[in-house]
C-alpha positions in Angstrom: 111.5 80.7 125.0 108.6 82.8 123.8 106.5 85.0 126.0 103.0 86.3 125.2 102.1 89.2 127.4 98.5 89.7 128.4 97.1 92.5 130.5 97.1 90.6 133.8 99.5 87.6 133.3 102.0 86.1 130.8 102.0 82.9 128.8 105.5 81.3 128.6 106.0 79.0 125.7 109.0 76.7 125.8 110.8 74.3 128.2 109.3 74.3 131.6 112.7 74.2 133.3 113.6 77.6 131.8 110.4 79.4 132.9 108.7 77.9 135.9 111.5 78.0 138.6 112.2 81.7 138.3 108.5 82.5 138.2 107.8 80.6 141.4 110.7 82.3 143.1 108.9 85.6 142.4 105.8 84.5 144.2 105.3 84.1 148.0 103.1 81.1 148.9 102.5 79.1 152.0 101.9 75.8 150.2 101.9 74.5 146.7 99.2 72.1 145.5 99.4 70.2 142.2 96.1 69.0 140.7 96.6 66.1 138.3 94.5 63.3 137.0 95.5 59.6 136.8 97.0 60.2 133.3 98.9 63.4 134.0 100.3 62.0 137.2 101.8 59.1 135.3 102.9 60.9 132.1 103.3 64.6 133.0 104.1 64.9 136.7 107.7 63.5 136.2 108.3 66.3 133.7 106.9 68.9 136.1 109.0 67.6 139.0 112.1 68.1 136.9 111.2 71.8 136.6 110.0 72.2 140.2 113.4 71.2 141.6 113.4 71.6 145.4 109.9 72.9 145.7 107.7 70.6 147.7 104.1 70.1 146.7 100.9 68.3 147.8 99.3 66.3 145.1 95.5 66.3 144.6 94.7 63.4 142.2 91.4 63.2 140.5 89.8 60.8 137.9 90.4 61.8 134.3 87.9 62.9 131.7 85.0 65.2 131.0 82.6 62.8 132.8 84.2 63.8 136.1 84.1 67.6 135.5 81.4 68.0 138.0 80.5 69.0 141.6 81.4 65.6 143.0 85.0 66.1 141.9 85.0 69.7 143.1 84.0 68.4 146.5 87.0 66.1 146.5 89.4 68.9 145.6 87.9 71.3 148.2 87.9 68.6 150.9 91.6 67.9 150.4 92.5 71.6 150.4 90.5 71.9 153.6 92.2 68.8 155.2 95.6 70.1 154.3 94.6 73.5 155.8 95.3 75.4 152.7 95.5 79.1 153.5 94.4 82.0 151.2 98.1 82.5 150.3 98.5 79.0 149.0 99.1 78.3 145.3 97.4 75.7 143.1 99.1 74.4 140.0 96.8 72.7 137.5 98.6 70.0 135.5 96.5 68.7 132.7 94.1 69.4 129.9 91.1 71.6 129.7 89.1 69.6 132.3 91.8 70.1 134.9 92.4 73.7 133.9 88.7 74.6 134.0 87.9 72.7 137.2 91.1 73.2 139.1 90.9 76.9 138.4 87.2 77.0 139.4 88.0 75.2 142.7 90.9 77.6 143.5 88.9 80.7 142.5 86.0 79.7 144.9 88.0 78.2 147.8 88.1 80.7 150.7 86.8 83.2 148.1 89.8 82.7 145.9 93.4 81.4 146.1 95.9 81.9 143.3 96.5 79.3 140.6 98.9 78.6 137.8 98.0 76.7 134.6 100.3 74.1 133.0 98.2 72.8 130.1 99.4 69.4 128.8 97.1 68.8 125.9 97.0 70.7 122.5 93.4 71.7 123.2 94.2 73.3 126.5 97.4 74.9 125.2 95.7 76.7 122.3 92.3 77.3 123.8 91.9 77.3 127.5 95.1 79.1 128.3 93.7 82.5 127.5 90.6 84.2 128.7 90.2 83.2 132.4 87.0 81.2 131.8 86.6 78.5 134.5 83.8 76.1 135.2 82.3 72.7 135.4 79.5 70.8 133.7 76.0 70.5 135.2 73.0 68.4 134.0 74.7 67.7 130.6 75.2 71.4 130.0 78.9 72.1 129.4 80.6 74.8 131.6 77.2 76.0 132.9 78.5 76.7 136.4 81.6 78.9 136.5 83.2 82.3 136.6 86.0 84.4 135.0 89.3 84.5 136.9 92.8 84.9 135.5 95.7 82.7 136.6 99.0 84.0 137.8 100.7 82.6 134.7 100.4 79.9 132.0 103.3 77.6 131.0 103.1 75.9 127.7 105.7 73.3 127.0 105.3 71.4 123.7 107.1 68.4 125.2 103.9 67.5 126.9 102.3 66.8 123.5 104.6 63.8 123.0 102.7 62.2 125.9 99.3 62.4 124.1 97.6 59.7 122.0 96.8 60.7 118.5 93.1 61.1 119.3 93.9 63.8 121.9 96.1 65.7 119.5 93.4 65.6 116.9 90.9 66.9 119.4 93.1 69.9 120.2 93.7 70.6 116.5 90.0 71.5 116.1 90.6 74.7 118.0 93.5 75.6 115.7 91.2 75.1 112.8 88.5 77.2 114.4 90.9 80.1 115.2 91.9 80.2 111.5 88.3 80.1 110.3 87.2 83.0 112.4 90.2 85.2 112.2 93.1 84.2 109.9 92.2 83.2 106.3 95.9 83.0 105.4 96.7 80.5 108.1 93.6 78.5 107.1 95.1 78.1 103.6 98.4 77.1 105.2 96.7 74.3 107.1 95.5 72.8 103.8 99.1 71.6 103.3 99.0 69.7 106.6 97.6 66.2 105.9 99.2 64.3 108.8 99.3 65.6 112.3 102.4 63.6 113.1 104.2 66.0 110.7 103.0 69.2 112.5 105.5 71.6 113.9 103.4 72.4 117.0 105.1 75.5 118.3 104.6 77.1 114.9 100.9 76.4 115.1 100.4 77.1 118.8 101.8 80.6 118.8 99.6 82.1 115.9 96.6 80.4 117.5 97.3 81.9 120.9 97.8 85.4 119.3 94.3 85.1 117.7 92.7 84.2 120.9 94.6 86.9 122.8 93.4 89.6 120.4 89.8 88.5 120.7 89.8 87.8 124.5 91.5 91.1 125.4 89.1 93.1 123.2 86.1 91.5 125.0 87.1 89.9 128.3 83.6 89.0 129.5 82.1 87.7 126.2 79.7 90.5 125.6 80.4 90.9 121.9 83.5 90.0 119.8 84.6 87.1 122.0 81.5 85.2 121.0 83.4 84.6 117.7 85.3 81.9 119.5 82.0 79.9 119.8 82.0 79.0 116.1 81.3 75.3 115.9 80.5 75.1 119.6 76.7 75.6 119.7 76.1 72.4 117.8 79.4 70.8 119.0 78.6 71.2 122.7 75.2 69.6 122.2 76.7 66.7 120.3 79.4 66.3 123.0 77.0 66.6 125.9 74.7 64.0 124.4 77.5 61.6 123.5 78.9 61.9 127.1 75.9 60.0 128.4 76.4 57.1 125.9 78.9 54.3 125.6 80.6 56.2 122.8 81.6 59.6 124.2 83.3 62.1 121.9 86.3 64.3 122.8 85.6 68.0 122.8 87.5 68.7 119.6 85.9 65.8 117.8 82.4 67.2 118.6 83.5 70.8 117.7 84.8 69.5 114.3 81.3 68.2 113.6 79.9 71.5 114.8 82.1 73.5 112.5 81.0 71.5 109.5 77.4 72.0 110.4 77.9 75.7 111.2 79.7 76.3 108.0 76.5 75.0 106.3 74.5 77.5 108.4 76.9 80.2 107.4 76.0 79.6 103.8 72.3 79.9 104.7 72.5 82.9 107.0 75.6 84.9 106.2 76.2 83.9 102.6 79.4 81.9 102.9 80.2 80.6 99.4 79.4 77.0 98.7 82.9 76.1 97.7 84.1 77.3 101.2 81.5 75.2 102.9 82.7 72.2 100.9 86.4 73.0 101.7 85.6 73.1 105.4 83.6 69.9 105.2 86.3 68.0 103.3 89.0 69.1 105.7 87.0 68.1 108.7 86.4 64.7 107.1 90.1 64.3 106.2 91.2 64.7 109.8 88.3 63.4 111.9 86.6 60.9 109.7 82.8 60.7 109.9 80.6 60.2 112.9 77.0 59.7 111.8 74.3 61.7 113.6 71.2 59.6 114.2 68.0 61.6 113.3 66.4 60.0 116.3 68.8 62.1 118.4 68.1 65.5 116.7 65.5 66.6 119.2 67.9 65.9 122.1 70.5 67.9 120.4 68.1 70.8 119.9 67.1 70.6 123.5 70.7 70.8 124.7 71.3 73.8 122.3 68.3 75.4 123.9 70.1 75.3 127.2 73.3 76.8 125.9 74.5 79.7 128.0 75.1 81.8 124.9 71.4 82.0 124.0 69.3 85.1 124.1 65.8 84.4 125.3 64.5 81.3 123.6 66.6 81.8 120.4 69.6 79.6 119.8 72.6 81.9 119.2 75.4 81.1 116.8 78.7 82.6 115.7 79.0 82.1 112.0 81.6 83.0 109.3 81.8 84.9 106.0 84.2 85.2 104.5 86.6 82.6 105.9 88.7 84.4 108.5 85.9 86.6 109.7 83.2 85.8 112.2 79.7 87.2 112.4 78.3 86.9 115.9 74.7 86.8 117.3 73.1 84.9 114.5 69.9 83.0 115.2 68.9 79.9 113.3 65.4 78.2 113.4 65.3 74.6 114.5 64.4 73.3 111.0 67.5 74.9 109.6 69.7 73.5 112.3 68.3 70.0 111.5 69.2 70.7 107.8 72.8 71.3 108.9 72.8 68.0 110.8 71.5 66.3 107.7 74.2 68.0 105.6 76.9 66.7 107.9 75.5 63.2 107.4 75.8 63.6 103.6 79.6 64.2 104.1 80.0 60.4 104.5 79.3 60.1 100.8 82.3 62.2 99.8 
């Protein structure tokens, strides 16, 4: 069992049975609510029940996926909390990936001006990314996480056993955040990743802990994303736009799949704006291609992507804000790129199909 101590809560990494029961004993709560979606109820709730033991809970079940990370689902959650007469000393346990962690935490933090919540992330993406930083929220009008707030959980419980319940595509999505953390803050770990060609061979705990420590360092230095923490947005300005657009089509992309595309594009922008060497741009592009394949970006959609980037909450005025890299392992925040250069980066990504 590993414990990462943050200023306001701890992250427990290891078997849930060893960490969760004792933690709950130390809390006083009038009722325990578990928020799960259709998938985590089937695959993850039995594992949670084994750790909860005699603790009774009330299940709030919601539909799965980013498409339901919206006000309609929040209304469902709030309505059930109200119907069950949840008091301000109730406790919410969010069992699921980033969607449930973001939305369940948001609903808890806003219900009756805030009730406590615990995160049990079940996807690789949520374990290495959403478990630190207290960022909660939902999507609105195609803009990702555009309504939300900062609020820390009582604790986070990461059990790698949940990763065995995931399809390969979900694992691959989460791996994008591991890649990102290395590119912005750990050049040595980035070089180590070059030896990992097949995610089925990954030793996840050995990858999760260094990734969490990177995010811990960045998030604690800048808890409200005023400066350094913006480094964590590498790949996300373009990635969020691609993800938001694809969400409205019949071929939606997972978050990490879109961020992988964004990192390839933003590595290109890093060469143009911050001087990232061409061989590093190529290395990033090839690695993304190796693990994610190629998803062509139709030039007819470029204006829609730019429009979504223009609504990104990280922007300053009318300028589209990026976090770029140079060298690998070091981020440079608050970089602004003109639309024509962003289009160049999308064109560059399309050329990767020829590699």
